[in-house]
N, CA, C and O of each residue as an XYZ file, in Angstrom:
864
protein
N      88.829     97.460     74.754
C      89.533     96.393     75.465
C      90.146     96.952     76.741
O      90.733     98.035     76.726
N      90.015     96.221     77.845
C      90.507     96.693     79.130
C      91.816     96.008     79.482
O      91.957     94.796     79.316
N      92.782     96.797     79.973
C      94.066     96.262     80.395
C      94.251     96.582     81.872
O      93.943     97.687     82.319
N      94.754     95.612     82.625
C      94.968     95.774     84.052
C      96.449     95.650     84.374
O      97.195     94.963     83.677
N      96.863     96.326     85.443
C      98.224     96.157     85.917
C      98.377     94.810     86.600
O      97.419     94.043     86.703
N      99.585     94.527     87.066
C      99.892     93.255     87.699
C     100.006     93.425     89.211
O     100.166     94.537     89.715
N      99.921     92.292     89.930
C     100.250     92.303     91.352
C     101.727     92.637     91.498
O     102.514     92.402     90.581
N     102.099     93.178     92.639
C     103.473     93.629     92.825
C     104.421     92.518     93.258
O     105.638     92.698     93.203
N     103.903     91.398     93.678
C     104.751     90.268     94.037
C     103.917     89.006     93.991
O     102.694     89.064     93.865
N     104.578     87.867     94.094
C     103.870     86.595     94.067
C     102.955     86.439     95.271
O     102.032     85.624     95.249
N     103.203     87.211     96.320
C     102.409     87.085     97.538
C     101.173     87.969     97.530
O     100.312     87.832     98.399
N     101.070     88.874     96.564
C      99.959     89.803     96.506
C      98.724     89.153     95.895
O      98.831     88.239     95.079
N      97.555     89.634     96.298
C      96.331     89.270     95.618
C      96.344     90.004     94.286
O      96.634     91.199     94.243
N      96.034     89.309     93.203
C      96.128     89.915     91.869
C      94.935     90.833     91.646
O      94.014     90.508     90.896
N      94.966     91.974     92.303
C      93.871     92.932     92.247
C      94.460     94.326     92.065
O      95.024     94.876     93.011
N      94.344     94.913     90.870
C      94.958     96.219     90.626
C      94.343     97.343     91.450
O      94.936     98.414     91.577
N      93.129     97.104     92.027
C      92.478     98.124     92.844
C      92.855     98.011     94.321
O      92.238     98.666     95.161
N      93.837     97.209     94.647
C      94.148     96.888     96.033
C      94.723     98.101     96.765
O      95.938     98.274     96.857
N      93.819     98.938     97.282
C      94.236    100.132     98.029
C      93.344    100.315     99.254
O      93.066    101.442     99.665
N      92.899     99.206     99.832
C      92.012     99.264    101.000
C      92.606    100.117    102.103
O      91.909    100.906    102.741
N      93.907     99.951    102.322
C      94.637    100.792    103.266
C      95.770    101.472    102.504
O      96.820    100.862    102.301
N      95.582    102.728    102.076
C      96.602    103.405    101.254
C      97.962    103.518    101.930
O      98.984    103.648    101.256
N      97.978    103.467    103.282
C      99.222    103.662    104.018
C      99.800    102.355    104.562
O     100.719    102.370    105.380
N      99.270    101.250    104.114
C      99.791     99.962    104.559
C     101.235     99.793    104.087
O     101.546    100.050    102.924
N     102.107     99.363    104.984
C     103.496     99.107    104.629
C     103.603     97.672    104.128
O     103.262     96.726    104.838
N     104.078     97.522    102.900
C     104.148     96.210    102.277
C     105.572     95.960    101.780
O     106.091     96.702    100.945
N     106.184     94.921    102.299
C     107.527     94.565    101.854
C     107.423     93.851    100.515
O     106.632     92.920    100.363
N     108.220     94.283     99.545
C     108.124     93.757     98.195
C     109.224     92.751     97.890
O     110.331     92.830     98.422
N     108.894     91.811     97.029
C     109.923     90.927     96.484
C     110.815     91.750     95.553
O     110.333     92.668     94.890
N     112.092     91.434     95.499
C     112.976     92.187     94.614
C     114.070     91.283     94.075
O     114.318     90.194     94.591
N     114.720     91.766     93.019
C     115.818     91.061     92.375
C     117.026     91.985     92.333
O     116.885     93.185     92.099
N     118.203     91.436     92.557
C     119.445     92.218     92.476
C     120.084     91.959     91.115
O     120.323     90.813     90.735
N     120.356     93.038     90.391
C     120.961     92.948     89.064
C     122.242     93.766     89.026
O     122.391     94.735     89.771
N     123.174     93.369     88.149
C     124.361     94.199     87.962
C     124.126     95.151     86.787
O     123.098     95.078     86.114
N     125.073     96.028     86.554
C     124.879     97.065     85.534
C     124.734     96.470     84.135
O     123.992     97.008     83.314
N     125.429     95.371     83.852
C     125.303     94.751     82.532
C     123.906     94.184     82.306
O     123.368     94.267     81.202
N     123.328     93.615     83.342
C     121.968     93.084     83.224
C     120.958     94.206     83.014
O     119.994     94.046     82.266
N     121.175     95.335     83.670
C     120.268     96.478     83.496
C     120.394     97.063     82.096
O     119.398     97.464     81.495
N     121.613     97.110     81.580
C     121.826     97.682     80.245
C     121.099     96.887     79.164
O     120.711     97.448     78.139
N     120.914     95.590     79.385
C     120.167     94.771     78.433
C     118.710     95.216     78.382
O     118.070     95.143     77.333
N     118.189     95.676     79.516
C     116.785     96.064     79.621
C     116.573     97.540     79.333
O     115.534     97.933     78.803
N     117.571     98.366     79.687
C     117.492     99.817     79.476
C     118.777    100.247     78.783
O     119.862    100.099     79.345
N     118.669    100.768     77.590
C     119.856    101.059     76.786
C     120.827    102.023     77.452
O     122.037    101.793     77.455
N     120.297    103.099     78.012
C     121.160    104.156     78.541
C     120.940    104.313     80.042
O     119.881    104.772     80.468
N     121.928    103.936     80.841
C     121.815    104.114     82.293
C     122.853    105.103     82.813
O     122.988    105.293     84.022
N     123.577    105.724     81.903
C     124.607    106.678     82.314
C     123.992    107.835     83.097
O     123.010    108.442     82.667
N     124.576    108.124     84.233
C     124.127    109.212     85.117
C     122.710    109.008     85.639
O     122.040    109.968     86.019
N     122.255    107.762     85.657
C     120.922    107.470     86.173
C     121.022    106.621     87.430
O     121.893    105.760     87.557
N     120.114    106.885     88.347
C     120.029    106.082     89.565
C     118.716    105.326     89.649
O     118.524    104.518     90.557
N     117.809    105.576     88.713
C     116.527    104.904     88.701
C     116.049    104.767     87.258
O     116.187    105.693     86.459
N     115.486    103.604     86.934
C     114.967    103.351     85.590
C     113.650    102.598     85.701
O     113.336    102.013     86.738
N     112.892    102.622     84.621
C     111.627    101.894     84.542
C     111.661    101.079     83.254
O     112.063    101.589     82.208
N     111.240     99.814     83.321
C     111.290     98.977     82.129
C     110.266     97.841     82.228
O     109.756     97.536     83.307
N     109.980     97.230     81.086
C     109.102     96.064     81.035
C     109.973     94.810     80.943
O     110.844     94.716     80.078
N     109.736     93.850     81.835
C     110.563     92.642     81.819
C     110.040     91.620     80.810
O     109.049     91.870     80.124
N     110.697     90.490     80.723
C     110.370     89.487     79.709
C     108.997     88.858     79.918
O     108.442     88.272     78.989
N     108.439     88.972     81.127
C     107.121     88.430     81.415
C     106.019     89.473     81.253
O     104.842     89.173     81.448
N     106.403     90.697     80.897
C     105.422     91.751     80.691
C     105.175     92.627     81.899
O     104.368     93.554     81.827
N     105.848     92.360     83.011
C     105.689     93.182     84.206
C     106.461     94.495     84.057
O     107.540     94.531     83.466
N     105.892     95.564     84.599
C     106.586     96.857     84.647
C     107.390     96.914     85.932
O     106.852     96.736     87.024
N     108.687     97.165     85.789
C     109.574     97.172     86.940
C     110.254     98.533     87.118
O     110.493     99.263     86.156
N     110.550     98.839     88.362
C     111.418     99.953     88.726
C     112.714     99.352     89.247
O     112.692     98.412     90.041
N     113.845     99.895     88.800
C     115.139     99.471     89.329
C     115.906    100.712     89.769
O     115.879    101.742     89.095
N     116.589    100.604     90.904
C     117.333    101.749     91.405
C     118.711    101.308     91.901
O     118.916    100.164     92.307
N     119.630    102.244     91.853
C     120.986    102.018     92.339
C     121.367    103.226     93.179
O     121.248    104.361     92.718
N     121.821    102.997     94.402
C     122.169    104.118     95.273
C     123.674    104.400     95.224
O     124.103    105.212     94.404
N     124.476    103.774     96.053
C     125.913    104.065     96.078
C     126.700    103.192     95.109
O     127.593    103.677     94.414
N     126.373    101.917     95.065
C     127.088    100.977     94.205
C     126.419    100.914     92.841
O     125.348    100.322     92.713
N     127.015    101.503     91.833
C     126.408    101.576     90.507
C     126.437    100.252     89.760
O     125.928    100.146     88.645
N     127.035     99.247     90.380
C     126.994     97.912     89.774
C     125.974     97.019     90.481
O     125.898     95.820     90.215
N     125.194     97.612     91.381
C     124.157     96.870     92.101
C     122.831     97.604     91.957
O     122.656     98.713     92.462
N     121.906     96.963     91.261
C     120.579     97.537     91.031
C     119.516     96.663     91.693
O     119.518     95.441     91.543
N     118.620     97.302     92.417
C     117.494     96.603     93.036
C     116.278     96.792     92.127
O     115.893     97.922     91.824
N     115.683     95.694     91.699
C     114.564     95.742     90.756
C     113.322     95.111     91.387
O     113.400     94.027     91.965
N     112.176     95.789     91.275
C     110.940     95.233     91.823
C     109.768     95.522     90.883
O     109.789     96.475     90.104
N     108.758     94.677     90.981
C     107.573     94.777     90.125
C     106.640     95.864     90.641
O     106.450     96.003     91.849
N     106.063     96.626     89.732
C     105.035     97.619     90.066
C     103.686     97.147     89.504
O     103.657     96.215     88.701
N     102.580     97.764     89.906
C     101.268     97.332     89.408
C     100.830     98.004     88.118
O      99.680     97.837     87.710
N     101.711     98.764     87.457
C     101.315     99.528     86.274
C     101.214     98.634     85.040
O     101.936     97.646     84.911
N     100.304     99.000     84.136
C     100.120     98.202     82.926
C     101.074     98.653     81.828
O     101.310     97.914     80.872
N     101.629     99.864     81.955
C     102.587    100.374     80.975
C     103.670    101.135     81.726
O     103.568    101.334     82.937
N     104.703    101.559     81.012
C     105.797    102.284     81.646
C     105.259    103.481     82.431
O     104.351    104.175     81.972
N     105.819    103.716     83.604
C     105.365    104.804     84.464
C     105.564    106.147     83.781
O     106.551    106.353     83.074
N     104.618    107.064     83.996
C     104.723    108.401     83.408
C     105.681    109.287     84.194
O     106.192    110.275     83.669
N     105.924    108.929     85.462
C     106.812    109.722     86.316
C     107.419    108.797     87.363
O     106.710    107.999     87.975
N     108.710    108.900     87.567
C     109.364    108.150     88.647
C     110.635    108.895     89.036
O     111.400    109.348     88.184
N     110.836    109.008     90.330
C     111.976    109.802     90.793
C     112.368    109.391     92.204
O     111.528    109.009     93.019
N     113.672    109.480     92.471
C     114.184    109.320     93.828
C     114.067    110.663     94.538
O     114.623    111.658     94.073
N     113.352    110.701     95.659
C     113.147    111.941     96.407
C     113.332    111.650     97.894
O     112.747    110.707     98.427
N     114.140    112.455     98.551
C     114.277    112.315     99.991
C     113.230    113.222    100.637
O     113.459    114.414    100.839
N     112.086    112.635    100.954
C     110.924    113.426    101.384
C     111.196    114.202    102.664
O     110.849    115.380    102.756
N     111.812    113.562    103.652
C     112.040    114.237    104.934
C     113.512    114.618    105.135
O     113.903    115.029    106.227
N     114.333    114.481    104.074
C     115.763    114.820    104.138
C     116.508    114.045    105.219
O     117.452    114.547    105.831
N     116.056    112.798    105.440
C     116.713    111.939    106.426
C     116.977    110.576    105.800
O     116.135    110.046    105.075
N     118.140    110.016    106.079
C     118.423    108.658    105.639
C     118.350    108.485    104.134
O     118.702    109.386    103.373
N     117.884    107.301    103.709
C     117.804    106.979    102.290
C     116.591    107.659    101.658
O     115.610    107.956    102.341
N     116.663    107.901    100.363
C     115.529    108.547     99.685
C     114.360    107.591     99.499
O     114.486    106.384     99.706
N     113.233    108.145     99.109
C     112.067    107.364     98.730
C     111.918    107.414     97.206
O     112.506    108.269     96.544
N     111.142    106.509     96.673
C     110.824    106.530     95.253
C     109.355    106.892     95.094
O     108.484    106.271     95.704
N     109.086    107.901     94.270
C     107.715    108.303     93.958
C     107.454    107.924     92.502
O     108.226    108.284     91.613
N     106.361    107.194     92.262
C     106.030    106.714     90.922
C     104.570    107.022     90.614
O     103.690    106.834     91.454
N     104.328    107.502     89.385
C     102.964    107.727     88.900
C     102.783    106.990     87.572
O     103.698    106.929     86.750
N     101.601    106.439     87.383
C     101.337    105.765     86.118
C      99.926    105.219     86.052
O      99.162    105.312     87.012
N      99.592    104.652     84.913
C      98.263    104.092     84.675
C      98.221    102.638     85.127
O      99.087    101.841     84.766
N      97.211    102.301     85.917
C      97.032    100.920     86.354
C      95.909    100.239     85.569
O      96.009     99.062     85.225
N      94.841    100.991     85.288
C      93.733    100.446     84.507
C      93.571    101.271     83.239
O      93.525    102.500     83.291
N      93.486    100.593     82.105
C      93.292    101.278     80.832
C      92.246    100.548     80.013
O      92.278     99.323     79.901
N      91.315    101.307     79.439
C      90.323    100.736     78.539
C      90.229    101.618     77.301
O      90.056    102.832     77.417
N      90.339    101.024     76.127
C      90.260    101.779     74.887
C      89.196    101.228     73.966
O      88.911    100.031     73.980
N      88.606    102.102     73.161
C      87.618    101.711     72.159
C      87.876    102.555     70.917
O      88.711    103.458     70.967
N      87.186    102.294     69.795
C      87.538    102.972     68.537
C      87.636    104.488     68.615
O      88.484    105.076     67.944
N      86.790    105.143     69.421
C      86.776    106.603     69.424
C      87.076    107.220     70.788
O      86.807    108.401     71.008
N      87.624    106.435     71.690
C      87.909    107.021     72.994
C      88.685    106.081     73.888
O      89.100    105.000     73.472
N      88.876    106.513     75.131
C      89.606    105.698     76.095
C      89.323    106.172     77.512
O      88.829    107.279     77.730
N      89.648    105.310     78.471
C      89.577    105.651     79.886
C      90.840    105.143     80.549
O      91.244    104.004     80.317
N      91.475    105.971     81.376
C      92.615    105.480     82.141
C      92.504    105.923     83.587
O      92.076    107.038     83.885
N      92.900    105.023     84.479
C      92.829    105.221     85.921
C      94.267    105.188     86.451
O      94.934    104.157     86.374
N      94.744    106.320     86.989
C      96.154    106.450     87.371
C      96.327    106.489     88.884
O      95.438    106.918     89.620
N      97.490    106.033     89.328
C      97.782    106.003     90.758
C      99.177    106.555     91.022
O     100.035    106.585     90.139
N      99.378    106.990     92.260
C     100.696    107.395     92.734
C     101.101    106.422     93.836
O     100.319    106.142     94.745
N     102.319    105.912     93.750
C     102.846    105.003     94.762
C     104.163    105.546     95.289
O     104.936    106.160     94.553
N     104.410    105.309     96.580
C     105.658    105.737     97.200
C     106.291    104.524     97.865
O     105.631    103.762     98.570
N     107.592    104.366     97.619
C     108.345    103.241     98.172
C     109.457    103.766     99.074
O     110.172    104.701     98.716
N     109.590    103.158    100.234
C     110.668    103.511    101.158
C     111.795    102.491    100.988
O     111.549    101.286    100.945
N     113.016    102.977    100.894
C     114.150    102.108    100.600
C     114.910    101.791    101.878
O     115.777    102.552    102.308
N     114.575    100.663    102.475
C     115.324    100.174    103.630
C     116.261     99.079    103.131
O     116.861     99.230    102.066
N     116.401     97.991    103.867
C     117.195     96.874    103.370
C     116.538     96.261    102.145
O     117.193     95.614    101.329
N     115.220     96.478    102.028
C     114.470     96.076    100.844
C     113.449     97.175    100.562
O     113.110     97.939    101.466
N     112.949     97.272     99.324
C     111.948     98.306     99.035
C     110.595     97.961     99.651
O     110.087     96.852     99.487
N     110.026     98.925    100.359
C     108.703     98.753    100.956
C     107.735     99.764    100.360
O     108.051    100.950    100.261
N     106.562     99.297     99.967
C     105.521    100.236     99.553
C     104.911    100.854    100.807
O     104.511    100.133    101.721
N     104.836    102.190    100.857
C     104.266    102.849    102.037
C     103.061    103.721    101.685
O     102.447    104.310    102.574
N     102.718    103.809    100.402
C     101.585    104.649    100.013
C     101.117    104.270     98.622
O     101.923    104.059     97.716
N      99.781    104.183     98.463
C      99.184    103.937     97.152
C      97.839    104.636     97.095
O      96.975    104.412     97.944
N      97.666    105.489     96.085
C      96.419    106.246     95.964
C      96.072    106.448     94.498
O      96.902    106.910     93.714
N      94.840    106.099     94.128
C      94.339    106.415     92.790
C      93.940    107.884     92.782
O      92.986    108.282     93.451
N      94.678    108.688     92.018
C      94.485    110.136     92.077
C      93.852    110.721     90.822
O      93.480    111.895     90.817
N      93.717    109.928     89.750
C      93.259    110.485     88.480
C      92.454    109.467     87.688
O      92.825    108.297     87.599
N      91.341    109.929     87.112
C      90.615    109.137     86.135
C      90.162    110.067     85.018
O      89.552    111.107     85.268
N      90.468    109.683     83.790
C      90.071    110.487     82.630
C      89.401    109.596     81.606
O      89.896    108.514     81.290
N      88.280    110.052     81.092
C      87.586    109.349     80.020
C      87.203    110.357     78.946
O      86.697    111.437     79.252
N      87.443    110.004     77.689
C      87.025    110.898     76.615
C      86.554    110.080     75.423
O      86.919    108.916     75.254
N      85.738    110.720     74.607
C      85.268    110.126     73.364
C      85.241    111.235     72.314
O      84.733    112.325     72.579
N      85.778    110.968     71.138
C      85.852    112.014     70.111
C      84.539    112.179     69.365
O      84.367    113.140     68.615
N      83.611    111.252     69.564
C      82.304    111.365     68.919
C      82.319    110.958     67.463
O      83.252    110.313     66.986
N      81.274    111.345     66.771
C      81.118    110.998     65.361
C      82.219    111.623     64.517
O      82.599    112.772     64.745
N      82.740    110.870     63.538
C      83.751    111.407     62.642
C      83.181    112.508     61.745
O      83.926    113.335     61.218
N      81.854    112.513     61.574
C      81.216    113.485     60.686
C      81.031    114.826     61.372
O      81.474    115.858     60.866
N      80.372    114.809     62.532
C      80.051    116.079     63.190
C      80.490    116.138     64.656
O      80.220    117.122     65.344
N      81.163    115.092     65.134
C      81.625    115.100     66.513
C      80.534    114.859     67.539
O      80.781    114.976     68.739
N      79.336    114.524     67.092
C      78.233    114.283     68.026
C      78.587    113.136     68.966
O      79.123    112.108     68.551
N      78.276    113.340     70.224
C      78.580    112.333     71.229
C      79.938    112.505     71.882
O      80.335    111.681     72.706
N      80.649    113.550     71.530
C      81.969    113.772     72.118
C      81.843    114.245     73.567
O      80.931    114.997     73.911
N      82.750    113.804     74.384
C      82.786    114.265     75.772
C      84.186    114.056     76.331
O      84.992    113.305     75.781
N      84.449    114.734     77.430
C      85.720    114.586     78.133
C      85.446    114.787     79.611
O      84.874    115.802     80.007
N      85.852    113.825     80.429
C      85.582    113.881     81.861
C      86.865    113.548     82.614
O      87.526    112.551     82.325
N      87.207    114.387     83.576
C      88.400    114.143     84.378
C      88.095    114.379     85.851
O      87.508    115.395     86.222
N      88.499    113.434     86.677
C      88.471    113.618     88.123
C      89.889    113.430     88.635
O      90.528    112.414     88.363
N      90.374    114.413     89.376
C      91.767    114.376     89.819
C      91.882    114.856     91.252
O      91.149    115.740     91.695
N      92.813    114.255     91.961
C      93.094    114.639     93.337
C      94.580    114.957     93.447
O      95.420    114.103     93.164
N      94.907    116.169     93.852
C      96.310    116.553     93.956
C      96.950    115.932     95.194
O      96.374    115.931     96.282
N      98.156    115.406     94.997
C      98.972    114.892     96.090
C     100.294    115.644     96.033
O     101.070    115.473     95.093
N     100.550    116.472     97.032
C     101.715    117.350     97.041
C     102.712    116.861     98.090
O     102.330    116.556     99.220
N     103.979    116.789     97.716
C     105.044    116.434     98.652
C     105.749    117.712     99.062
O     106.309    118.430     98.233
N     105.711    117.982    100.364
C     106.222    119.274    100.835
C     106.625    119.188    102.298
O     105.848    118.727    103.135
N     107.834    119.629    102.605
C     108.307    119.724    103.993
C     108.148    118.419    104.763
O     107.670    118.414    105.897
N     108.550    117.319    104.144
C     108.504    116.024    104.817
C     107.117    115.446    104.964
O     106.906    114.526    105.755
N     106.157    115.980    104.205
C     104.773    115.536    104.347
C     104.114    115.301    102.994
O     104.573    115.778    101.956
N     103.024    114.547    103.047
C     102.105    114.446    101.919
C     100.912    115.340    102.205
O     100.338    115.289    103.292
N     100.540    116.153    101.238
C      99.331    116.958    101.347
C      98.334    116.386    100.342
O      98.543    116.483     99.132
N      97.271    115.800    100.834
C      96.265    115.167     99.978
C      95.036    116.064     99.928
O      94.411    116.335    100.953
N      94.698    116.518     98.741
C      93.573    117.418     98.581
C      92.325    116.649     98.141
O      92.387    115.446     97.888
N      91.194    117.354     98.051
C      89.946    116.722     97.642
C      89.950    116.470     96.134
O      90.712    117.091     95.392
N      89.085    115.547     95.692
C      88.921    115.304     94.264
C      88.204    116.480     93.608
O      87.263    117.040     94.171
N      88.658    116.845     92.414
C      88.019    117.892     91.620
C      87.690    117.310     90.253
O      88.526    116.648     89.638
N      86.462    117.559     89.774
C      86.036    117.017     88.483
C      85.817    118.125     87.470
O      85.340    119.208     87.810
N      86.170    117.844     86.216
C      85.919    118.749     85.102
C      85.233    117.964     83.990
O      85.635    116.848     83.662
N      84.192    118.563     83.414
C      83.400    117.857     82.404
C      83.193    118.734     81.187
O      82.919    119.928     81.310
N      83.324    118.137     80.007
C      82.974    118.789     78.750
C      81.924    117.940     78.054
O      82.181    116.783     77.724
N      80.737    118.506     77.825
C      79.622    117.810     77.186
C      79.098    116.686     78.072
O      79.365    116.664     79.273
N      78.368    115.770     77.491
C      77.732    114.703     78.259
C      78.778    113.770     78.845
O      79.826    113.534     78.243
N      78.484    113.247     80.014
C      79.393    112.343     80.698
C      78.942    110.908     80.475
O      77.761    110.592     80.616
N      79.871    110.057     80.133
C      79.554    108.651     79.933
C      79.231    107.981     81.258
O      79.837    108.286     82.285
N      78.273    107.068     81.224
C      77.970    106.311     82.433
C      79.155    105.449     82.854
O      79.232    105.000     83.998
N      80.077    105.223     81.919
C      81.244    104.406     82.211
C      82.137    104.989     83.287
O      82.965    104.272     83.850
N      81.991    106.285     83.592
C      82.820    106.877     84.635
C      82.543    106.238     85.979
O      83.360    106.339     86.895
N      81.389    105.575     86.111
C      81.095    104.865     87.352
C      82.081    103.726     87.571
O      82.219    103.233     88.690
N      82.771    103.302     86.507
C      83.723    102.212     86.612
C      85.095    102.682     87.090
O      85.966    101.858     87.367
N      85.298    103.991     87.190
C      86.577    104.504     87.681
C      86.734    104.159     89.155
O      85.759    104.046     89.898
N      87.969    103.999     89.546
C      88.269    103.646     90.932
C      88.949    104.819     91.626
O      89.903    105.392     91.099
N      88.452    105.173     92.814
C      89.034    106.256     93.585
C      89.324    105.772     95.004
O      88.509    105.076     95.610
N      90.484    106.144     95.525
C      90.899    105.706     96.850
C      90.170    106.494     97.929
O      90.083    107.720     97.871
N      89.655    105.776     98.903
C      88.965    106.422    100.022
C      89.975    106.752    101.123
O      90.440    105.872    101.848
N      90.296    108.025    101.228
C      91.200    108.485    102.282
C      90.892    109.958    102.544
O      90.587    110.709    101.617
N      90.972    110.360    103.788
C      90.675    111.738    104.143
C      91.737    112.682    103.586
O      92.925    112.361    103.565
N      91.286    113.843    103.141
C      92.247    114.869    102.750
C      92.943    115.377    104.008
O      92.420    115.248    105.115
N      94.123    115.952    103.826
C      94.847    116.467    104.974
C      96.343    116.341    104.787
O      96.827    116.107    103.680
N      97.072    116.499    105.883
C      98.528    116.456    105.868
C      98.991    115.195    106.587
O      98.542    114.897    107.694
N      99.890    114.461    105.947
C     100.398    113.205    106.485
C     101.920    113.295    106.581
O     102.607    113.480    105.576
N     102.436    113.160    107.802
C     103.876    113.278    108.038
C     104.551    111.922    107.821
O     103.996    110.876    108.160
N     105.750    111.960    107.255
C     106.523    110.741    107.062
C     107.277    110.412    108.343
O     108.091    111.201    108.822
N     106.993    109.232    108.887
C     107.698    108.722    110.054
C     108.579    107.551    109.622
O     108.635    107.206    108.442
N     109.257    106.952    110.584
C     110.200    105.882    110.250
C     109.514    104.682    109.612
O     110.127    103.987    108.802
N     108.247    104.423    109.960
C     107.568    103.247    109.446
C     106.422    103.595    108.496
O     105.554    102.760    108.241
N     106.414    104.823    107.972
C     105.369    105.200    107.020
C     104.769    106.555    107.342
O     105.331    107.326    108.120
N     103.625    106.839    106.739
C     102.975    108.140    106.907
C     101.939    108.092    108.023
O     101.230    107.101    108.197
N     101.869    109.195    108.779
C     100.895    109.339    109.861
C     100.165    110.647    109.664
O     100.786    111.676    109.397
N      98.839    110.616    109.793
C      98.046    111.821    109.571
C      98.265    112.828    110.688
O      98.272    112.476    111.868
N      98.443    114.078    110.301
C      98.609    115.168    111.258
C      97.209    115.631    111.658
O      96.586    116.431    110.959
N      96.727    115.123    112.784
C      95.353    115.413    113.212
C      95.160    116.887    113.517
O      94.061    117.418    113.352
N      96.217    117.550    113.959
C      96.105    118.960    114.316
C      95.880    119.844    113.093
O      95.458    120.994    113.213
N      96.171    119.283    111.899
C      96.042    120.080    110.683
C      94.615    120.127    110.162
O      94.314    120.872    109.229
N      93.733    119.331    110.764
C      92.355    119.296    110.279
C      92.229    118.439    109.039
O      93.189    117.791    108.623
N      91.041    118.434    108.446
C      90.794    117.568    107.286
C      91.272    118.176    105.997
O      91.403    117.469    104.998
N      91.533    119.451    105.985
C      91.950    120.108    104.750
C      93.264    120.818    104.944
O      93.725    121.048    106.062
N      93.854    121.160    103.806
C      95.152    121.843    103.870
C      94.998    123.186    104.525
O      95.977    123.917    104.674
C-alpha cells in the first residue's frame, strides 16, 4: 500500500513530488497557537522551541516558538509521518534562524518489504514561514525474501548528501548501494534534478556559487 504526504497549504497543488524548482521561495499558510494549545498536541514542550506533530486532520505539522514562549507558529509539511529530523539552525548566523526538516514523503509497504522516498526541506522564518529549499535526497527499497531461505532478498539505497556549512548548502552527487538483485520498482523513486555544488544563503533564498564549480 502506498502512502503520500500532503500539500503544504490550501494553495498548493496536491503533488508530493512538487520540486520542479528546489529553490523556489514559497510563502506558507500558518496558524498561531498558544502554549496550552500546543500542549494538547505535544505532551512535553518544556525547553523546546520546535515540535512536530500530527493534527486532527492527519497533516504533519511543524510548530516553533522564538522569543515569546506563549506564541507558536504552526504550519503544514508534506510528510506522511512525523519528521525524522527537525531543528532550528541559523545557517548564516544572521537574523532569525531557519528550520531544517527531514522525513519520508512517499512510503510503500508490502508483506516482505518496503520503499520510502525522503526529502529535506528548509524554511526561512520571516514575518511568516517561507519554504526556500526542497530536495528528495534518499530512496531505499528492501525485501526480506522468502521466509524459508531468503530467496529474492535485496536492498537498494540511493542517497545524496546535503551538508550545511559556513552559511551554505553543499549538495553532492547521488550515490547508490545495492545488495543482491534490484527491484524494478526502484524506477518509481523520485529524485530532485539539481546540480551539485555550493549554494550560498542570501536574504531571499539560496544562490548557487558559480565560482565553486559543479562539485564540492
